[in-house]
C-alpha positions, 0 to 999 in steps of 0.5 A: 699282141703285147708281151709281158715285159715283167715276165721277160725281164725276170727270165733275163735275170734268171738266165744271166744268173744261170749263165754266170753260175755255169762259167768255166773257171779261168786259172792263171799262174803269175810269176816274177820277182817281188816289186814287179807290180804283179798285184797292181797288174792283176787288179788292173786287168780283172775286176774285183780287186783280186790281189792284195797290193804291196808297196815294194815288198813281198805279199806271198811267202809261198804259192797262194791260190787266190779265189773269190766267191762267185768269180770264175777266176783263180790266180796262183801267186808265186813267191818273189824271185829274189829267193835263193837258187835252191828256192827258185828250183823248189817253186818251179817244181811246185809250179810244174806239179800244179800244172801237171795235176791240172792237166791229168785231171782232164777237167777244164776248171782245174787246169792252169790255162795261162802263165804270166811271167812278169819282168819290171822295166822300171827301176833299172831292172833287167831281164837278168841271166838267172830269170832267163835260165829259169824261164828257159828251163821252165819252158822245156818242162812245159812242153807236155802240157803246153800252157801258154806263157806270156812275158809281161813287161811291167811298169814299162816306162819309158817306152823306149826302154820297154821296147829295148827289153822286149827285143832282148827277150824276143831274141832268146827265142823262148817257147812263149806266146808273146812279150807284151809291155804294160804300164798298168796305171798312170804315173804322175811325175809330181804333177809335171807329167803323167805317163798314161797306162797302156798295153792292157788291152793288148794283153787281153787280145793275146789272152783271147788268142791263147785260151780255148773257146770254153774260157772266152766268156769267163775271160770277158766277164772278168776283164776290164781293159778291152771293151773292143773284145767284149763287143767282139765276143758279144757279136759272136754270141748274136751270130751264133744265136741267129745261126742256131735258131733261125738258120737256113730252112728254119720253120716259119713262126706264125704271127700268133706264135711269135712269143716263141721268139722270146726264149731265144732273145732272152738267152742272147741278151743274158749272154751279152750281159755276162760278157760285159760283166756288168751288174744289171737290174730289172729296171735296167732290162725293163727300160731296154725291153720296153724301148725295143721289143716291148709294147712301148717301142718297136716290138718284134711281136705281133702281126701289126707291128712286125709288118710295120718293121718289115716296111723299114727293110728295103726288098723284104716285101710283104709277109706271105701266109701270116708268118715270120720266116726264119730269115725275118726272125733272124733279122729281127733278132740280130738287130735287137742284139746289136742294139743291146751291144751298143747300149751295153758299150755306151753304159760300160764306157760311161757315155750313158749312166744306168739310171738314165735309161728311163729318160725320154731321150735315152729311151728314144735312142734305144728305139732308134738304135734298134730301127737303125740296126734293122735297116743296116741288115740286107 
């Protein structure tokens, strides 16, 4: 039995667009003095050049709501904290008001989900008493809504100074999630030495731990630094897909009706694509489908080819009654999902170029990945 590769690919494209459209909006409030590197941090963490970057000067005169079309992310950018004490209190009131309104709306798309409080490590700056008092007062007012607060030490170089400041903030026992040092971009010291960026992946780890489940796909879709978190979320999608569709006691799938597996696999592939946040073309997906579940590769559809695949799995034995059991269908779908994750990871990290997916070598690699994943499963 052959599958309609073109039809399946179109279904994948439609499913990807639908999933992106339905992503929940992640809302982040970013607070800190002007010149601490808020814009650079935002643009280093999230794709899409969200923040206007400025060189040592304020880029806001009031709280700005930064929105980009078709992006499930909103950044609330606050004025710099070199303002007067009166202005600082006014801004704090505005922030609390925005948080409270989002909380009362009961709509996850309107709520503030995380606060980044940014402090500059470089330039001989310290976490001065005015900032400490402001943050201490703010955390008290945040007790009702409990929005996670992450203190981010920006331009965290040298590392020794960053660690010293981290310990200083941690000793205050503020009601915050974590203190994380970050160097958002490499610093080149006149070609003599390069301080390499670090800490962005740790920030993403903390965000993953702090955000509700409904926002995990939105975070992964937008974040750039952590491929490991994209892989973890994709693996969770595979596990949830298999558990939901092919769990214990699932109805066996007749070979003649094996095409009923396709919608499940389409949804899984679409979910993984969204998590990686990459623009994929029909050509990209066609290459993968052809090499794995398409007629050109080791397809999961059709009696003869399924039977051949099952021979690769020790202990599975023969297929009784001309059916694919729920366990077998789950096994095949898991292998497909993990193979797709590996391909997406390779493209994301630049190991494989998108345009090379049609090459014979990469096609063979995709086919081998699928069969290799199949052999791994018990």
